N, C-alpha and C positions, 0 to 999 in steps of 0.2 A: 543199528549196526554201525558204530562209529569207526571200527577198525576195518582193515582191508578184508573183504569177504573171502572165504575159503573156496576151493574148487567145487566142493559139493554144493555149497550155497548158490554159487553162480550157475551150476548145471541144473539144479532143481528149479530155481526161479525162472531160468530161461525156458526150460521145457514147459513149465506151467503157463508162462506168459504166451508162449507160442500156441499152445493148445487153446487157451482161452481166446486169444486174438483171432485165430483161424475160425473158431466157432462163431465169434461175434461178427467177423467180417463176412460170414456166409449170409448174413442178413442183407448185405450189399449186393449179393448175386442177382436178385430180381431187377436191380437198377441197371446193371451192366451186362451180365449174361454173355461174357466173351472170354476168350483165352487171354486177351490183353489184361483183363482184370486179375486173373490168377497170377500172371507174371508180375504185375504191379504189387500185389500183396506179398509175394515171396521176396521181392527185392526190398520193399519197405521194411519187412521184418528183419531181413539180414542187415541192412544198413543201420536201422535203429538199435538192434541188439549190439552190434559192434561198437557204436558210440556209447551206449550205456555201460557196457563192460569195461571199455577203456577208461571211461570217466570214474568208475568205481575202483579200478585197480590203481590208477595214478592219482586219485583224489582230486580230480579236476573241480574247480569251483563251478557254480551254476552258470555263469556267463560263458565259460569255456564250453560247457556241454551245449548250451544254446547256440553258440557260434558254430560248433562242429555239426549240429543238426542242420543249420542253414546251409553250410557247405555241402553236406550230403544231399540236401534237397536239390540244390542247383546241379550237383555232379551227375545225379542219375534221374532227375525229374523229367527232363525232356524225353529220353528214350523210353521210359516206362509209363509216363502219364500223357505225353503228347507225341506218340510214335509217328504220326503223319508229318511232323515238322523236324525230321532228322535227316542227316546225310549218312548214307550207307547203313541206315537202321540203328546207328549207335551214336554218332556225333551230333550234338545239339546245334541247331541253327539259331541265328538272332531272332527270327520270327518265332521259333519255338520257345526261346527263353521269355519273349514278351508274352506269349500266350500262357506260359507257365506261371508267371507272376500275376497276370490278369485273372487266371483261373482260381487263384487263392481267394480273391475277393468276389468275383462274379460267378464262379462255377456253382456255388450253392444255390443262388437264385435261378440259374438256368436249369438246374436239375428239377426244379419244381414246376417249370413251365414247358416241359418237353415230354413226349410220349416215351414210355419205358418198353423195352430196355434200350439203352443208349450206346452200348458197346464202347469203342474208343473214339466216338465222334468228337471232333474238335478237341477241346481241352477239358472235357467233362470228367476225365479220370483224375484230374488234379485234386478235387476235394477229397476223394477217397484216399489218394496217396498221402496227402497232408494228415488226414485223420489217422491212418494206420502208422505212419512214421512217427508222428508226435506222441501218440499213445504208447508206442513201443518204447521210445526213449524215456518218457516220463514214468511209465509203469515199472520198467525194469530198474531204472535209477532209484526210484522210491523203494522198491523191494530189496535192493542190494545195499542201500546207504542210509535210509531213514531209520530213526529210532523205532518207529512203528511201521515196519515193512509191509504189514498186512494191507496198508492203504494202497499198495500197488495193484491190488485186484480191481480197484475202481477204474483203471484205464480201459481194460477190455469191456467192462460194463458200459462205459461211456460210448465206446465204439458201437456196441449193440443198440443203445438207445438212439444215437444219431442215425444209424442205418435204418432203424425202424421208422423214425420220424420222416426221413426223406424217401422211404420206400413206397411200394404200392399200397392201395387201400386194403388189399387182402393178400397175404403171402401164400406161397405154394405149400410150405411146411410150417404152420404156425406154432407147433409144439416142440419139434425136435431141437431146434436151435436154442430156445431159452432153457429147456430142461438140461441139455448138454452143458450149456454155459454155467448153469447153477451147480451142476455136479462138479465141474472142474474148479470153479471158484471155491466151493466149500472144501474140497480136498486140499486146495492150496492153503486155505486158512487152517485146516487141521494140521498140515505139515508145519506151518509157522508156529502153531501152539506146541507141537511135539518138539520142534527144534529149540524153541525158547526154554521149554521145561528141561530138556536134556542139558542145555548149556548152563542153566541155573544149578542143576544138581552137580555137575562137574565142578563148577566154581566152589560150591559149598564143600564138596569132598576135598578139593585141593586145599582149602583153608583149614579144614579139620585134620588133614593128614591121613584120612581113612583110605586113601588109595582109590582104586577103581572098582573095588569089590562091590560096593553098594550102588554102582551106577545103574541107570535104567537099562534093562535088557532089551534086545530087539523084539522079544515077544510082546513087551508092553506097547512098543510103537506099532507093531502089527495089529494088536488088539484095538488100538485107537483108530487105525485106518479101517479095519473091518467094521467097527461100530459106525463110523461115518458112512461107509458104503451101504450098510443096512438102512440107515436113516435116509440116505439119498434114494434108495430103491423104493422105500415106502412113500416118500414125498413125490417121486416121479409117477408111480402108479396112481396115487391120489390125484395128481394134476391131470393125467391123461383121462382118468375116469370122470373127473369133474367136467373136463372140456367135452367129453363125448356125451355126457348126460345133459349138459346145459350148453349147447353150442351157441356162439354169438348169433344174434338175430339180424345183424347188419354188418357191413364192412366196417373196419376200424377207421377212426378219424386220425388222419396224419396231416402233415403240413400241406401236401398238395391238394387235399380236399377243401382247404380253407383259403388257399392262395387266390388272389384275383389275377386272372389270366391277362396278359398284355393286350390280346385281341378280343374285343367284346363286340359281337355283331349288332348288339342293341345300340351301339354308338352310330350306326349307319342307317340310312333310309332303307326301307324294304326294297330289295332289288326288283321285285315284281312291279312296284310302282313305276319303274322306269321302262316298262315293256314297250310303250308306244314311242319312246325316244329313238328306238332302232328303225322306226318307220318314217322318221323325218326325211325330207328330200335329200339332205346332205349325208344321210347315213344308210338309207335303204339299199343303195347299190354299192356302197363303199365296202372295201375289204376290211373286215374287222380283224381277222387273223387267218393264217394259213395253217393247215394240218397235214402232216405227212404220216402215212401209215394207218389212216382211218378206214375201216371196212364199211362197205355200203350198208346203210340203214342204222349205223351207230349214232347215238345221240351224244351231244356234248353238254355237260352239266356246268352251269354257273353257280347256282345256289339251290339248296333245299329248304323249303319253308314249311313249318309244321304248326304254327300258332296263329289262330284267327281270332280277332277281337271285334269283329263287325266293321272294322275300318280297313285294315290291311292284313294280309298274310305276311308274317315276319319270320326271320331266322332267330329262334329263341324268344324268350320273353322275360321281362323283369318281374312279372306278377305271378307266374306259375313256373313250376319246375319242368324243364325240358332239356333233353340231351343234345338237341341240335344247337344250343347256344354255347356249348363248351368246346373251345378250340385250343389245341396244344401244338407245340413244335414237334416235328418228327425228326429224329436224329439222322438216320440214313436210309431206312427202309421200314415198311410196315408189313407185319406178317399177315398175309391173306391166304394162308394154307387151308383155312377152313371154308373158303368161298369156292363153290363149284361153278366153274365157268371157263371162258377162254382168256388166256393171257395175251395182252396186246402191248405194243410199245409205239407211242406216237410222239412226233416232234412238232411243237407249236411255236410259231413266230408271230409276234403281235404287230398289227398294223394300226388301224384307227381305233381299236378297242382300248378303253382305259377304265380303271376301277380296281377295287380291292379284291373282287371275286375272280379267282383263277380258273380258267376253263379246264375241266378234267373229264375223264371218261372212266366209267366203271368204278371199282374199288381200288383206291390208290395203293401202290406198293413202294415205288421209289420215284425220285425226281432228281434231275440234274440240270441246273441252270447253266447257260452259256453267256458269253459276253463279258465286258469289263466290270459290270456291276453284279456278276453272278454271286459273289460272296455276300453282298448286301441283301440280294433277293433271297438267298438261302436262309439267312438269319431272320428274315422277316416272314418266312413261310410258316403258315399254321394250317392245321387240318382237323376235320371232325370225321372220324371213321363211321359214326352212326349214320350220318347222312351222305357221306362221300363228298362233302363240300370242302374246298380249299380256299385260302385267302392269303394275300400278301399285304402286310401293313405298308402303307404308303402308295399302294396301287401299282399297276403295270403301265408301261408306256411303250411307245413305238420303238421297235428294234429289240425288245426283250424276247428271249428265246429259251426254251427248256424242252427236255425229253422226259416224257412221263411213261412209267411202266405201271400197268394196272391189270386187274382181272374183271372182265365183264361177266356179271352173274348170269347163270342160266335162267331163261324165261320159259313159262309154260307154252305148250303148243296150242293150236286152235281147239283141239279136242279136250284139252285139260281145263279150259276156263270154267266150264260148268261145275267142275269138282272142287273149286277153290272154297276154302273156309277161312274165316277171320283168324289172323295170327295173334301172337301174344305181345307184340311191340306196344309201347306206350307213347302216346302223343297227347298234348294238352287238348281238353275238350273245347271245341269251338264255342264262342259266345256270340250273342246277338245275331243268331241265325234267323233269317227272314222266314215267315210261315210259308212263302211260296215254294221253298225248297221241299218241304214235306208234301205239299200238294202235288207238285210236279212228279215227285218220286212215286207217290201212290198211283198216279196216272200211268207211269211207265211199268210198274211192277205189280199191278193189282192182280193179274191173272198168272203170276209166276211164283213158284215155290222154291225155296232153297237160297242160301246166301250167294253162292256163286252164280246161279242163273239170274238172280235179281241184279247182281252187279253188271252182268253182261247186258241185260235188258236196259238198265239205266244208261250205259254208254251208248247203246244202239239208239235209244230215244233221243239223246242229245245230238248225236251226229246226224240223225234223220231229220229233225225239226229245225236245227240251227243253220244260220247263214253267217258267212264271214264278211265283216266290214271293219276296217281299221279307222274309218272316218277321216282319212287324210287326203283322199282324192276328191276332185270336184264332182266326179261321176259316181262316187260311193254314197250310199245312204248314211245318214247321221248315225254315229256309233260312239257313245260316250265312253271315255277311258275310265279306269279305276275299277275296283272290285269290292267296294264297301257294300254293306247289306242292302242299301237302297238300289245300288246298281245291279246286284244279283236279282233282287225282287223285280226290277224293271225287265231284265233279260227273260226271266221265266214266266212273266205274266203278259208280255206284249203280244199282240196278234202275230207279229213276225219276230221270231227269236233272232236278234242280230247282235253280234259281238265278235270278239276274236279270242285267241287262245287264253288271254288273261282272264276273261270272264268265265269261259267254259271250264277251265281247269279248276277254278275256285268253286264253281257250282258243283262239279263232279266230286271234288274232295268233300264238300259238305254233305252230299247225298251218300257217298260211300261211308262216311262216319255214321250216318243214321242207319245204314244197313249193318253196322257192327264192325266194319273194316277200319282199323287205324289207317288214316290217310294223310298224305302230305303233298304239297305242290312243288314241282321242280321247274325252275326257269333255266332255259338253255337254248341250244341251237340244234336244228336238224339240217345239216349241210347237204347240198346236192353234189358238191365236188370238194376238192381239197382247199378251195378258197371259201371261207365262211363270210357271208355278207350280212348286212343288217336285216334283209328280208328273210333270212334263215332262222330268225329268232322264233322261239316257240315256248310253250308251257304245257306240261302234262302232269299227271298225278302218279303217285306210287302208293300202293296199298299193301299192308302187311298180311301175308297169308301163312297158314300153317304148313303148307306143302313146299313153297318156294321162297319163303321170306318176303322181301320187298320186291314187288313186280310192278312194271310200268304199264300205264294205260293212257291212251291218247283220246280224250273226249272231244277234240276239236273237229267240227264238221268239215267235209271236203269243200274246196272252193268251187262254188257254182253260182249261177245267176240268181239274184234276189228278185222275187216277184214284186210287182207293183203293190203299193199299199191300197187296200180296199177303201173306197170313199165312205165316209160316215153317213149314217141314215139321218137325213135332215128333216124328215116328215114330222110335223108338229101338230098337235091337236089344238084347234082354236077354242079359246075360253073367253067368256064375257069379261070385259074389264071391270075391275073393282075400283070405285072412286073413294079415295081416302082424303078426308078434309085436312087442310094444312093445320099444324099446331098453332094455338093462340100464343102470341108472344107478348109478354108484359114489357112494354117499352119504357116504363117508368122506373123499373128496378134493374139496375145493372151494378154488378160489383166491379167497381173501377179500382184499379191499382195504379199508384203512381209509378212512373217509369224510374227504375233505380238509376242513381247518378253513376255514370260509367267512369267518371273522372274522380277516383278516390285519391285521397291524399296519401302519397307514398312516404314511408319513413325516409328521412335523409340518410345518405350513405355514411357509415361510420368511418372515423378517421383510421387509416391503416395502422398508425402507431398505437391507437387505442385497441384495435383488434388484436395486434400482437401482444399488447399488455394483458388483455383479457385471457388470451390463450396461455400466456406464461403463468398468470394467477391461477388458472384452472389446473395446470400441470402441477404447480407448487402445492395447491390445495390437495390434490390426490396424493402427492408424495408425502405431505404432512400427515394425511389421514392414514396412509399405510405405515408411516413411521410410528404414529400414535398407537396403532394396533399392535405393532411389534414391541414397542417399549412399555405398553400398559402393564403387563405382568410384573416387570421389574419396578416400575413406579409404585405398584401396589405393595410390593415387598418393602420398599423404602418407607412408604406411608405407614405400614403396619409397625415397623420398628420405631418410627418417630412417635406414634401414638403410645406404644409400649413405654418408651422413655418418659413421655409426658405423664403417664399414669404413675410411674415409679417416682418421678421427681416431686409430684404433688400429692403423694400419699397422705392419709389423714394424720399420721403421727410421725415424729422424728425418727423413731426406730425403724418404721416401715420405709421411710425415705432413705435411711442409711443402708438398710438391707436391699432396697431397690437399686441403690448405687452400686453395691457390690454385684448384684445380679447383672446390671448393665455392663460392668467390666468383664464378668465371667462370660457373658454372651459375646462380647467383642473378641475375647480370646478364642472362643469356639469358631466364630465366623472367620478368623484369620488362619484357620487350619490346624490349630492346636487341639488336642483331644485328651482332656483330663478324664479320669475315670468318673463314672456316675456317682460314686460314693466318696469322691475326693474331698478333703477338707479345704477350707479357704487357704490355709498355708500351702497345701500341696498344689492348689491351682496357681497361687502366686509363684511358687517355685518353677512350675512349667512355663509361666509367662516370662519369668526372669526379671531381674532388676530389684533394687532395694525398695523403690516406691511402691511396687505391688505388694511386697511383704508388709510394709507399713499400712497400706490400705486394708489388708487382710486382718492385721492386728486391731486396727481401729474398728472395723466392722464386728469382730468377735467381742471386743470390749463393750461396744454399744448394745449389742444384742443380748449378751449374757449378764450385763451389769444391772443391778437392781435400781440404779439411779436413772432418771430421765435424761436423755441426751439433749444437748443445747442446740439451738439453731445454727450457731457458728460451726459446730461439728458437722452438721448436714452440708453446709456450704463447702467445708474443707473436703469432705468425702467426694462430692460431685465435681469439685474442681480437680481433685486427683484423678477421678475417673476420666475426665476429658483429656488431661495430660497423658495418662497412660494409653488412652485410645490413639493419641497422636504418636506416641512412642511405638505402638504396634505397627503403625504405617511406615515407620522409618526403614529405609532400605528396600521397600517394595516398589515395583513398577506401578504405573498408573492403572494398568489392566488388573494387577493383583489387588490394588486397593478397591477397584470397582467390584471385583468378584467378592470381596469381603462385605461390601455394602449390600449386595443383592443375594448373599448367601442365605440359604434356607435352614442351615444347620441349627441355628439358635431359635428358630421359630417352631419349636416342638415342645411337647410336654406342657409344663406349667406355664411357659411363655404364652402359648396360644390360649390356654384356659384363662389366664389373667388378662389377656389383651382386651376383651370386651366385658370384663367383669362389672365395670362401672360405666 
């Protein structure tokens, strides 16, 4: 459509583009799910449509349309894409403009590393705004101005593909949006076909002077639309039926499923390995952090660990698939409406505590950092909703403060423990579990029936037999730290079961796993007041149940006096001594080895100049080798042409030498870009080459080949001398690069040239 579009063309294309873009943009709804997103789409469509229509009506060049798009982006970008950085809700601020520009480059990556939906958090609406605005301008401009306006339908299709790639792993409505988009796009294409056909018919009638009587009637256009609608209906019904009959077996693979998250817990030492560090003299009574709003009996979580490899319990694993190892950014809040429990709000102020694991309670809903570095902490905050574990990249430091809103899940009452059955949660199967775990578990549950009662009996057995010792005081019995397989075996097999929460939690988790309950270990604190000290550190287990989900169990025995160790039975049975004669040593046979000389002659130091020279020679050698590999094919072409020339020049007879000379000239003509016909005569080839000398060479070659007399040797020399001169004349007026292209051209190395190349 090179001319200015009519009002009907503008109206139809605008309507179709709006419908297609709105349907395509609906795939972005799971990412944002906020009214700010709806406002952004409406504004982007309006601004983009205005720019495209003005560009089509006033025939703006491409750079003017591009400039107008950039101006529109900055004019409305901050209010619709970064609404939190405006004045009076409309006027952009300098900070908002900076975030707007940064969001164009960084927003795409941030969308893949954050929990959905994001709403209007920070500048994450910018990527969607750019996508809708640019696709509207490009799609409508192409539809109104391009020769093939049908290509404009690609713009909303691109929006849908990008939205799907950046969206969740499984959409809420996987069929409605793509089918609706397909219907709109195909109707748009049908309209283009009908409009192009009608225009062509009118132009034909105007040229023949037939008037408008034979023009296409509206009924014909309606028939086309109805046929397209029937096809769409059949295709849609088939697509829905196919999807219902063969539903996908797994979530779809999108960009966020393959992205490497910025926070990987496997990069850090297992937090449970640092359990005893809180019992050091300088930490045990020190204030780790203070908590405001904590109810009595509430536990504070640092980290949840679900992977045991016989050495440590860790947060996630690089060897097996585990949901506890996946942390994502949380935009502003997390939806915990499906969790049954009490909503709490606590304020935490960090004192001596430091580390990447952020103290939390219950299931996180929202967090608000305070202080001068609040923005940095918010951007570094990551969360795993499966385990309720939060982390801050870079770690917390003294003075950091935040307010946390969460839901504390409902726990079973004392009467409900016996009714618990294993839940459906999945955790990695523990490996390298010591045999003492099964032995002790059988001892505790031998006379008990049912999964729930066995779980209760196991916890009761550990708390009844175990004793607490952190092994840090002079009056405390020895208690080795760690929770590897040998330490758990030692705990469960010793005459006195001595350890602390680190060992008891791991032993209980391994036993619960053998009872069929998915289990994990939680490291945290059980504070006695609003000030959390190092001595409040604790570890407990969570097991997955069918009735309550994850429930907490504390297998740590109460603090009580440890009985003295029973003396070992030293009674021994006296046995008669056995006299063993000493071995006979042959003193005459010894394998003596000479002591190696420790002072070996060392090579003299190389001259620094020689070392530099060797390095340069090595580099030059590699460069030459690479150059040889690159140049080898061209050298092979030149060598093939030289061999072809030699075979022609030294042919057995004078006639063949003269014919070969002409062939050499003709090949040179072809290599220089001239294209004589395959059946062209020598005179015609000479005419294409130009010049009198080429005509003379053609005549001499014709006379020598068709003459009954034998050609003389002087004629052969004259022909080849003329060939060389003509070859030079072909190079005249050419650049060095053009002459080189002629030398390495493959055009003449075809047909008979290749067949004759290795004939002899």
